[in-house]
C-alpha positions as a printed NumPy array, in Angstrom:
array([[ 13.901, -96.736,  55.347],
       [ 11.458, -95.475,  58.537],
       [ 12.239, -92.43 ,  60.164],
       [ 14.15 , -92.343,  63.801],
       [ 11.019, -91.874,  65.77 ],
       [ 13.704, -89.788,  68.274],
       [ 13.712, -87.078,  65.898],
       [ 10.034, -86.484,  65.223],
       [  7.929, -84.023,  67.261],
       [  4.215, -85.754,  66.901],
       [  1.526, -82.898,  68.133],
       [  3.109, -80.856,  70.753],
       [  5.981, -77.897,  70.023],
       [  4.924, -77.577,  66.702],
       [  0.936, -77.085,  67.577],
       [  2.154, -75.012,  70.702],
       [  3.931, -72.421,  68.798],
       [  1.494, -72.109,  66.272],
       [ -0.946, -71.018,  68.724],
       [  1.137, -69.096,  70.732],
       [  2.831, -67.016,  67.611],
       [ -1.839, -66.77 ,  67.052],
       [ -2.286, -65.655,  71.034],
       [  0.798, -63.204,  70.414],
       [ -0.516, -61.196,  67.19 ],
       [ -4.218, -61.003,  68.997],
       [ -2.746, -59.805,  72.053],
       [ -0.648, -57.42 ,  69.88 ],
       [ -3.763, -56.396,  67.784],
       [ -6.334, -56.011,  70.966],
       [ -3.102, -53.898,  72.701],
       [ -1.135, -51.553,  69.823],
       [ -1.563, -48.35 ,  72.118],
       [ -0.979, -49.63 ,  75.9  ],
       [ -0.033, -51.981,  77.423],
       [ -2.793, -54.288,  78.856],
       [ -3.315, -55.888,  82.927],
       [ -2.508, -59.034,  83.792],
       [ -5.802, -59.206,  84.868],
       [ -7.049, -58.208,  81.453],
       [ -5.219, -60.866,  80.09 ],
       [ -6.573, -63.453,  82.082],
       [-10.105, -62.472,  81.337],
       [ -9.565, -62.095,  77.804],
       [ -7.727, -64.795,  76.621],
       [ -7.822, -67.167,  79.839],
       [ -4.434, -67.607,  80.827],
       [ -3.081, -68.361,  84.489],
       [ -1.437, -65.548,  86.402],
       [  2.521, -66.04 ,  85.84 ],
       [  1.178, -66.985,  82.07 ],
       [  0.196, -63.33 ,  82.177],
       [  3.045, -61.698,  83.422],
       [  5.351, -63.355,  81.35 ],
       [  2.794, -62.13 ,  78.08 ],
       [  3.138, -58.928,  79.491],
       [  6.731, -58.445,  80.038],
       [  7.569, -59.894,  76.506],
       [  4.786, -57.413,  75.119],
       [  6.495, -54.559,  77.551],
       [ 10.087, -55.897,  76.081],
       [  8.324, -55.883,  72.35 ],
       [  7.71 , -52.458,  72.447],
       [ 11.035, -51.055,  74.777],
       [  8.778, -50.356,  77.463],
       [  9.783, -50.423,  80.686],
       [  7.46 , -52.698,  83.807],
       [  8.916, -50.997,  86.514],
       [  7.509, -47.837,  88.231],
       [  9.171, -44.437,  89.949],
       [  6.052, -43.183,  90.88 ],
       [  5.699, -44.653,  94.534],
       [  2.542, -46.528,  95.313],
       [  1.948, -47.322,  91.57 ],
       [  1.713, -51.056,  90.597],
       [  3.406, -51.77 ,  87.537],
       [  2.226, -55.425,  87.394],
       [ -1.364, -54.312,  85.945]])
């Protein structure tokens, strides 16, 4: 019996998930003691700015770090 082609995932999502996991591990390993800036993520991992913001927010959330500042003038976005 032939598999239904609509239930098969060819290429995209599986490979993307593996790459995302590798990138997540590399970011967590490199920035163990601090939250990286958006610019650092862009330069180190070749990310677009919006992607770097999402990764930074995810890392902050996982570590329980707030990305909002109570200090006037402080740039919390990297």
